[in-house]
VOBA-1610 file (N, C-alpha, C; in pm, whole numbers, padded with zeros to 5 digits, always signed):
BEGIN
Unk+00086-00120-00001Unk+00000-00001-00001Unk+00087+00126-00002Unk+00047+00222-00076Unk+00128+00344-00088Unk+00120+00425+00039Unk+00224+00506+00064Unk+00232+00586+00187Unk+00188+00728+00152Unk+00211+00817+00252Unk+00164+00958+00242Unk+00216+01029+00120Unk+00140+01122+00074Unk+00179+01202-00042Unk+00284+01309+00000Unk+00402+01306-00065Unk+00507+01405-00028Unk+00487+01535-00105Unk+00452+01522-00235Unk+00438+01641-00313Unk+00412+01610-00461Unk+00420+01713-00544Unk+00393+01697-00683Unk+00505+01758-00771Unk+00551+01677-00863Unk+00644+01725-00968Unk+00563+01761-01088Unk+00587+01882-01137Unk+00523+01927-01262Unk+00619+01956-01371Unk+00607+01887-01484Unk+00687+01918-01602Unk+00609+02013-01693Unk+00656+02134-01700Unk+00593+02229-01797Unk+00658+02204-01930Unk+00576+02156-02023Unk+00630+02114-02151Unk+00570+02184-02269Unk+00644+02189-02380Unk+00594+02237-02504Unk+00607+02120-02602Unk+00499+02098-02678Unk+00499+01993-02780Unk+00512+02063-02916Unk+00619+02035-02990Unk+00635+02092-03120Unk+00603+01991-03225Unk+00509+02026-03318Unk+00465+01934-03427Unk+00566+01940-03535Unk+00623+01826-03573Unk+00725+01823-03676Unk+00667+01774-03812Unk+00567+01691-03808Unk+00496+01652-03926Unk+00346+01667-03902Unk+00267+01674-04007Unk+00124+01697-03992Unk+00065+01602-03885Unk-00015+01662-03794Unk-00069+01589-03682Unk-00219+01571-03694Unk-00270+01448-03677Unk-00412+01426-03677Unk-00456+01351-03555Unk-00524+01417-03466Unk-00589+01353-03355Unk-00738+01374-03376Unk-00812+01266-03398Unk-00950+01273-03450Unk-01049+01338-03358Unk-01136+01415-03415Unk-01253+01472-03347Unk-01380+01403-03398Unk-01492+01456-03358Unk-01618+01400-03403Unk-01701+01500-03484Unk-01769+01452-03583Unk-01855+01533-03665Unk-01979+01454-03697Unk-02092+01498-03646Unk-02214+01415-03655Unk-02259+01398-03801Unk-02256+01502-03876Unk-02302+01492-04014Unk-02192+01549-04105Unk-02138+01464-04188Unk-02036+01502-04288Unk-02110+01528-04421Unk-02110+01654-04462Unk-02179+01686-04588Unk-02104+01636-04706Unk-02177+01617-04822Unk-02109+01574-04944Unk-02003+01673-04983Unk-01879+01615-05004Unk-01770+01704-05042Unk-01698+01762-04919Unk-01745+01727-04801Unk-01689+01779-04674Unk-01570+01697-04628Unk-01517+01729-04515Unk-01401+01661-04458Unk-01442+01530-04390Unk-01374+01426-04429Unk-01407+01290-04374Unk-01355+01278-04230Unk-01232+01325-04208Unk-01169+01302-04080Unk-01118+01437-04024Unk-01194+01492-03925Unk-01152+01622-03869Unk-01066+01603-03749Unk-00991+01705-03708Unk-00910+01694-03589Unk-00994+01752-03474Unk-00956+01710-03355Unk-01034+01752-03235Unk-00995+01902-03209Unk-01104+01977-03174Unk-01091+02118-03153Unk-01173+02160-03028Unk-01135+02274-02973Unk-01211+02333-02862Unk-01268+02464-02903Unk-01400+02488-02890Unk-01463+02608-02938Unk-01466+02725-02833Unk-01352+02761-02777Unk-01356+02857-02668Unk-01270+02981-02695Unk-01191+02979-02797Unk-01093+03086-02817Unk-01143+03193-02912Unk-01173+03313-02865Unk-01222+03417-02952Unk-01101+03503-02993Unk-01077+03512-03121Unk-00956+03578-03169Unk-00972+03729-03180Unk-01086+03774-03229Unk-01114+03914-03238Unk-01267+03933-03238Unk-01316+04051-03248Unk-01459+04076-03240Unk-01535+04016-03355Unk-01469+03997-03471Unk-01544+03950-03588Unk-01527+03801-03613Unk-01422+03740-03557Unk-01392+03600-03587Unk-01386+03515-03463Unk-01454+03401-03464Unk-01446+03305-03358Unk-01435+03168-03421Unk-01324+03097-03397Unk-01297+02972-03461Unk-01270+02863-03354Unk-01303+02742-03391Unk-01262+02626-03310Unk-01116+02604-03325Unk-01050+02579-03212Unk-00902+02573-03212Unk-00853+02430-03183Unk-00765+02375-03265Unk-00707+02241-03235Unk-00632+02239-03102Unk-00642+02124-03036Unk-00561+02105-02915Unk-00519+01961-02911Unk-00434+01926-02816Unk-00391+01786-02797Unk-00443+01738-02664Unk-00540+01647-02665Unk-00592+01590-02536Unk-00489+01522-02457Unk-00491+01539-02322Unk-00399+01472-02236Unk-00415+01321-02244Unk-00540+01277-02267Unk-00563+01132-02277Unk-00495+01068-02396Unk-00475+01146-02509Unk-00404+01091-02622Unk-00255+01075-02591Unk-00196+01172-02518Unk-00058+01163-02480Unk-00036+01049-02385Unk-00117+01043-02286Unk-00102+00941-02179Unk-00127+00803-02233Unk-00230+00784-02315Unk-00259+00651-02367Unk-00148+00600-02455Unk-00093+00688-02541Unk+00012+00642-02631Unk+00141+00615-02557Unk+00169+00698-02456Unk+00287+00676-02376Unk+00282+00540-02303Unk+00167+00509-02247Unk+00147+00380-02179Unk+00166+00266-02275Unk+00103+00273-02390Unk+00111+00164-02487Unk+00249+00141-02529Unk+00332+00242-02545Unk+00473+00227-02584Unk+00557+00171-02471Unk+00535+00219-02353Unk+00610+00170-02233Unk+00584+00022-02211Unk+00462-00024-02243Unk+00433-00166-02215Unk+00501-00262-02316Unk+00570-00203-02413Unk+00651-00286-02500Unk+00798-00293-02450Unk+00830-00214-02346Unk+00966-00220-02291Unk+00965-00253-02142Unk+00857-00229-02070Unk+00852-00261-01929Unk+00788-00399-01908Unk+00825-00461-01795Unk+00777-00596-01761Unk+00690-00594-01637Unk+00587-00677-01636Unk+00510-00692-01511Unk+00590-00741-01397Unk+00550-00719-01274Unk+00620-00768-01154Unk+00634-00920-01165Unk+00759-00970-01160Unk+00787-01112-01156Unk+00790-01179-01287Unk+00777-01105-01395Unk+00774-01167-01535Unk+00904-01138-01613Unk+00935-01228-01703Unk+01049-01213-01789Unk+01017-01148-01921Unk+00881-01143-01955Unk+00835-01088-02078Unk+00786-00947-02062Unk+00793-00867-02167Unk+00737-00728-02160Unk+00585-00740-02145Unk+00527-00630-02092Unk+00385-00632-02062Unk+00300-00665-02183Unk+00331-00602-02297Unk+00242-00622-02419Unk+00234-00767-02458Unk+00341-00843-02438Unk+00338-00988-02476Unk+00279-01070-02360Unk+00323-01038-02234Unk+00272-01111-02123Unk+00119-01102-02110Unk+00062-00988-02138Unk-00083-00969-02127Unk-00158-00979-02256Unk-00090-01026-02361Unk-00148-01044-02488Unk-00226-00919-02539Unk-00157-00807-02527Unk-00210-00676-02578Unk-00291-00598-02478Unk-00334-00661-02368Unk-00412-00592-02267Unk-00320-00510-02179Unk-00366-00387-02129Unk-00283-00313-02036Unk-00261-00395-01908Unk-00144-00359-01845Unk-00110-00430-01723Unk-00203-00404-01606Unk-00229-00509-01525Unk-00315-00491-01408Unk-00250-00548-01281Unk-00123-00569-01284Unk-00058-00632-01170Unk-00064-00542-01043Unk-00068-00410-01062Unk-00077-00321-00955Unk+00049-00289-00885Unk+00164-00352-00928Unk+00291-00333-00854Unk+00403-00280-00942Unk+00391-00298-01073Unk+00502-00251-01161Unk+00501-00101-01179Unk+00599-00047-01244Unk+00611+00096-01262Unk+00496+00154-01348Unk+00456+00079-01448Unk+00344+00122-01534Unk+00217+00132-01457Unk+00187+00034-01371Unk+00063+00033-01293Unk+00068+00149-01193Unk+00179+00170-01127Unk+00191+00275-01033Unk+00170+00414-01096Unk+00221+00427-01220Unk+00208+00561-01287Unk+00073+00581-01357Unk+00027+00479-01424Unk-00092+00490-01508Unk-00216+00428-01447Unk-00198+00341-01348Unk-00314+00272-01290Unk-00320+00126-01336Unk-00363+00040-01248Unk-00377-00104-01275Unk-00508-00123-01355Unk-00498-00174-01472Unk-00614-00186-01564Unk-00721-00280-01508Unk-00840-00225-01484Unk-00959-00301-01434Unk-00927-00384-01308Unk-00838-00329-01223Unk-00809-00399-01099Unk-00854-00315-00986Unk-00978-00345-00938Unk-01035-00265-00833Unk-00975-00292-00695Unk-00896-00397-00687Unk-00834-00433-00553Unk-00706-00358-00523Unk-00644-00296-00625Unk-00519-00230-00602Unk-00538-00111-00509Unk-00442-00091-00418Unk-00450+00021-00328Unk-00349+00129-00367Unk-00283+00115-00479Unk-00185+00216-00527Unk-00258+00333-00597Unk-00235+00455-00559Unk-00295+00567-00636Unk-00220+00592-00764Unk-00290+00640-00859Unk-00227+00669-00989Unk-00138+00795-00972Unk-00016+00781-01017Unk+00082+00888-00996Unk+00074+00997-01106Unk+00046+00955-01228Unk+00064+01038-01344Unk-00066+01111-01380Unk-00055+01239-01406Unk-00166+01326-01458Unk-00107+01401-01581Unk-00185+01391-01690Unk-00139+01463-01811Unk-00251+01563-01855Unk-00221+01688-01853Unk-00320+01792-01890Unk-00339+01797-02041Unk-00447+01856-02084Unk-00462+01888-02228Unk-00358+01998-02265Unk-00310+01990-02389Unk-00212+02087-02435Unk-00278+02180-02535Unk-00260+02312-02515Unk-00326+02408-02598Unk-00222+02490-02676Unk-00261+02544-02793Unk-00166+02614-02878Unk-00114+02743-02807Unk+00014+02773-02837Unk+00072+02897-02789Unk+00023+03016-02871Unk+00037+03135-02817Unk-00006+03257-02888Unk+00071+03269-03017Unk+00197+03236-03019Unk+00282+03241-03138Unk+00227+03151-03248Unk+00181+03033-03203Unk+00126+02936-03298Unk-00009+02989-03358Unk-00090+03046-03273Unk-00218+03103-03322Unk-00190+03212-03421Unk-00093+03294-03394Unk-00056+03402-03490Unk-00010+03345-03624Unk+00065+03231-03619Unk+00112+03168-03740Unk-00009+03113-03818Unk-00105+03048-03745Unk-00219+02996-03812Unk-00305+03106-03882Unk-00320+03217-03813Unk-00396+03331-03868Unk-00328+03383-03993Unk-00193+03376-03999Unk-00122+03432-04106Unk-00126+03342-04231Unk-00119+03210-04208Unk-00100+03119-04320Unk-00219+03033-04355Unk-00319+03024-04269Unk-00431+02938-04291Unk-00561+03011-04301Unk-00638+02981-04410Unk-00765+03044-04422Unk-00874+02952-04358Unk-00978+03009-04312Unk-01084+02929-04254Unk-01039+02863-04126Unk-01058+02732-04111Unk-01020+02660-03994Unk-00868+02656-03981Unk-00822+02643-03856Unk-00678+02643-03827Unk-00611+02506-03856Unk-00633+02452-03973Unk-00577+02325-04012Unk-00551+02324-04160Unk-00466+02229-04202Unk-00459+02201-04344Unk-00549+02083-04380Unk-00587+02071-04502Unk-00666+01955-04552Unk-00584+01877-04649Unk-00559+01755-04610Unk-00475+01665-04694Unk-00572+01565-04764Unk-00556+01551-04893Unk-00633+01457-04971Unk-00556+01328-04989Unk-00614+01217-04955Unk-00550+01083-04967Unk-00636+00993-05059Unk-00573+00901-05124Unk-00646+00810-05214Unk-00597+00668-05194Unk-00684+00575-05243Unk-00642+00438-05262Unk-00604+00419-05412Unk-00494+00353-05438Unk-00443+00342-05577Unk-00485+00205-05635Unk-00550+00209-05749Unk-00582+00087-05827Unk-00449+00028-05878Unk-00416-00092-05831Unk-00284-00153-05862Unk-00273-00186-06011Unk-00384-00205-06077Unk-00373-00240-06226Unk-00374-00114-06311Unk-00468-00025-06288Unk-00475+00090-06369Unk-00388+00209-06325Unk-00346+00201-06201Unk-00263+00309-06147Unk-00339+00441-06121Unk-00468+00431-06116Unk-00551+00547-06093Unk-00593+00558-05944Unk-00629+00681-05902Unk-00665+00708-05764Unk-00812+00669-05747Unk-00842+00601-05635Unk-00979+00566-05599Unk-01014+00616-05461Unk-01142+00639-05439Unk-01191+00673-05306Unk-01115+00782-05237Unk-01115+00903-05294Unk-01044+01009-05225Unk-01105+01043-05090Unk-01027+01073-04995Unk-01073+01112-04859Unk-00994+01237-04817Unk-01063+01317-04742Unk-01005+01442-04702Unk-00980+01439-04547Unk-00861+01473-04509Unk-00826+01458-04367Unk-00759+01590-04319Unk-00810+01637-04205Unk-00749+01760-04146Unk-00624+01718-04069Unk-00529+01816-04074Unk-00405+01799-03995Unk-00360+01934-03937Unk-00305+01929-03819Unk-00233+02044-03767Unk-00101+02057-03837Unk-00067+02179-03878Unk+00051+02195-03964Unk+00180+02185-03882Unk+00293+02149-03949Unk+00421+02146-03880Unk+00457+02283-03830Unk+00544+02282-03729Unk+00595+02398-03655Unk+00486+02460-03562Unk+00370+02398-03550Unk+00275+02437-03449Unk+00329+02392-03315Unk+00299+02470-03209Unk+00347+02434-03075Unk+00230+02439-02976Unk+00229+02346-02879Unk+00123+02335-02776Unk+00192+02325-02640Unk+00127+02387-02542Unk+00191+02387-02412Unk+00094+02334-02304Unk+00155+02268-02203Unk+00072+02207-02096Unk+00166+02145-01991Unk+00101+02072-01898Unk+00178+02016-01783Unk+00160+01866-01779Unk+00270+01797-01743Unk+00274+01652-01705Unk+00303+01652-01554Unk+00208+01592-01474Unk+00226+01601-01327Unk+00245+01460-01273Unk+00339+01452-01174Unk+00369+01321-01112Unk+00359+01334-00962Unk+00269+01262-00901Unk+00254+01254-00755Unk+00372+01176-00696Unk+00432+01223-00591Unk+00543+01159-00525Unk+00494+01115-00388Unk+00493+00984-00359Unk+00452+00935-00227Unk+00575+00885-00151Unk+00562+00882-00024Unk+00668+00825+00062Unk+00696+00684+00012Unk+00825+00650+00001Unk+00860+00517-00045Unk+00877+00503-00196Unk+00830+00605-00272Unk+00849+00602-00416Unk+00999+00617-00449Unk+01040+00566-00563Unk+01176+00578-00605Unk+01185+00659-00739Unk+01300+00713-00765Unk+01324+00793-00878Unk+01295+00723-01011Unk+01298+00593-01006Unk+01271+00516-01132Unk+01135+00546-01191Unk+01039+00592-01107Unk+00906+00630-01162Unk+00920+00757-01249Unk+00995+00853-01200Unk+01019+00976-01281Unk+01100+00934-01410Unk+01196+00849-01397Unk+01278+00809-01512Unk+01190+00733-01615Unk+01089+00662-01567Unk+01003+00593-01661Unk+00918+00691-01741Unk+00873+00802-01683Unk+00805+00905-01757Unk+00892+00966-01865Unk+01020+00995-01834Unk+01115+01052-01929Unk+01134+00947-02041Unk+01143+00821-02006Unk+01155+00715-02108Unk+01032+00713-02199Unk+00915+00729-02136Unk+00793+00730-02220Unk+00792+00842-02318Unk+00838+00961-02273Unk+00848+01074-02368Unk+00938+01050-02478Unk+01052+00988-02453Unk+01150+00954-02559Unk+01092+00855-02654Unk+01022+00753-02603Unk+00956+00654-02690Unk+00852+00727-02779Unk+00778+00818-02728Unk+00673+00889-02804Unk+00740+00971-02912Unk+00853+01037-02884Unk+00922+01116-02984Unk+00970+01029-03099Unk+01014+00900-03065Unk+01067+00812-03166Unk+00951+00745-03245Unk+00830+00749-03194Unk+00716+00688-03259Unk+00634+00800-03322Unk+00503+00806-03288Unk+00420+00916-03336Unk+00301+00935-03245Unk+00236+01046-03258Unk+00121+01081-03179Unk-00001+01094-03269Unk-00116+01048-03233Unk-00236+01057-03314Unk-00241+00945-03418Unk-00315+00973-03526Unk-00333+00871-03628Unk-00240+00878-03747Unk-00242+00773-03826Unk-00174+00760-03959Unk-00026+00781-03945Unk+00034+00730-03834Unk+00179+00741-03822Unk+00258+00667-03926Unk+00204+00557-03975Unk+00276+00484-04079Unk+00284+00563-04214Unk+00201+00665-04225Unk+00206+00748-04347Unk+00275+00879-04319Unk+00355+00888-04209Unk+00432+01004-04179Unk+00373+01108-04093Unk+00248+01083-04042Unk+00186+01178-03953Unk+00247+01170-03813Unk+00228+01277-03731Unk+00235+01270-03589Unk+00377+01273-03528Unk+00479+01312-03599Unk+00614+01322-03544Unk+00615+01448-03460Unk+00649+01433-03327Unk+00650+01547-03235Unk+00775+01549-03153Unk+00803+01668-03096Unk+00917+01686-03011Unk+00869+01749-02879Unk+00906+01689-02764Unk+00880+01748-02636Unk+00993+01839-02592Unk+00960+01956-02548Unk+01058+02047-02499Unk+01022+02078-02352Unk+01111+02039-02259Unk+01085+02061-02120Unk+01122+02209-02088Unk+01021+02290-02061Unk+01047+02432-02030Unk+01101+02448-01887Unk+01041+02379-01793Unk+01087+02387-01656Unk+01026+02270-01574Unk+01091+02241-01464Unk+01045+02138-01371Unk+01007+02209-01239Unk+00884+02191-01189Unk+00837+02254-01070Unk+00814+02146-00963Unk+00846+02180-00835Unk+00824+02088-00729Unk+00754+02160-00612Unk+00641+02097-00570Unk+00567+02144-00456Unk+00575+02043-00342Unk+00636+02080-00232Unk+00654+01990-00118Unk+00533+02004-00025Unk+00447+01901-00014Unk+00325+01915+00072Unk+00358+01889+00217Unk+00482+01858+00251Unk+00514+01840+00389Unk+00546+01970+00464Unk+00555+02076+00380Unk+00593+02207+00440Unk+00471+02302+00430Unk+00453+02379+00530Unk+00341+02477+00532Unk+00401+02619+00534Unk+00347+02709+00456Unk+00252+02687+00349Unk+00318+02619+00230Unk+00232+02556+00143Unk+00285+02493+00023Unk+00360+02599-00062Unk+00473+02559-00110Unk+00553+02651-00193Unk+00602+02577-00318Unk+00575+02632-00433Unk+00618+02575-00561Unk+00752+02637-00599Unk+00854+02555-00629Unk+00980+02608-00672Unk+01032+02539-00800Unk+01115+02606-00869Unk+01178+02551-00987Unk+01300+02465-00947Unk+01309+02343-01003Unk+01421+02254-00974Unk+01476+02207-01107Unk+01593+02143-01102Unk+01651+02083-01221Unk+01654+01932-01201Unk+01689+01862-01309Unk+01677+01721-01310Unk+01778+01653-01207Unk+01887+01728-01174Unk+01982+01678-01078Unk+01918+01673-00937Unk+01814+01747-00915Unk+01751+01753-00782Unk+01638+01650-00764Unk+01604+01582-00873Unk+01494+01485-00867Unk+01525+01368-00768Unk+01651+01322-00777Unk+01686+01213-00687Unk+01673+01255-00539Unk+01704+01379-00505Unk+01690+01426-00369Unk+01540+01430-00329Unk+01457+01467-00418Unk+01314+01471-00399Unk+01262+01331-00355Unk+01302+01232-00433Unk+01257+01096-00405Unk+01327+01038-00283Unk+01455+01076-00264Unk+01531+01014-00154Unk+01521+01083-00022Unk+01468+01207-00024Unk+01466+01286+00098Unk+01363+01230+00193
//
């Protein structure tokens, strides 16, 4: 059973889009000639008095889910010699004791007493990115890419489909938060860093095999709030201090 909560580590990150990014949204009625696959957007950002547009963002659930899936190809369940993805035949780990379970939660295991350590916020575009979109994109803040199936005999394009993508060089900002409990070890923090590296080497969103979704994480700063001290105080730390946070 986990011990008392010591504090929270917050990674303030920027995600830079390197190739077109598609994280799917929903559209109840697609009109003839309309977009087949739209990106997820949030309708809250008013740019000026005359224009109000839905703005693409990156859901924290998309980041967290992909990071977990990738880590389960390199991490092993407690007491196993195989990686989680093979040991569990594609199902998320539910052992409740390994690093993945402690960070992301034990899948469908109501008996685990370990709290989930990892929180990933939604990431929203920076002001610089919105200015770039306003300058180079008409209408919605996305590009529309047309894709086809090729007839192998005739060499002609079949079944064209239109897909929205966030353009390269767009940047989104948000926080990755890690709860630190008494008895936790720095390997949990290191596992998150490994997950970020795996995600950078793979892709985020859909159609990665076709070149979509290459991203870069930029750690802007690391913040630490020690809940054992009153009043709570948030301070900037560097990675060299993380071991002291877990070991103190």
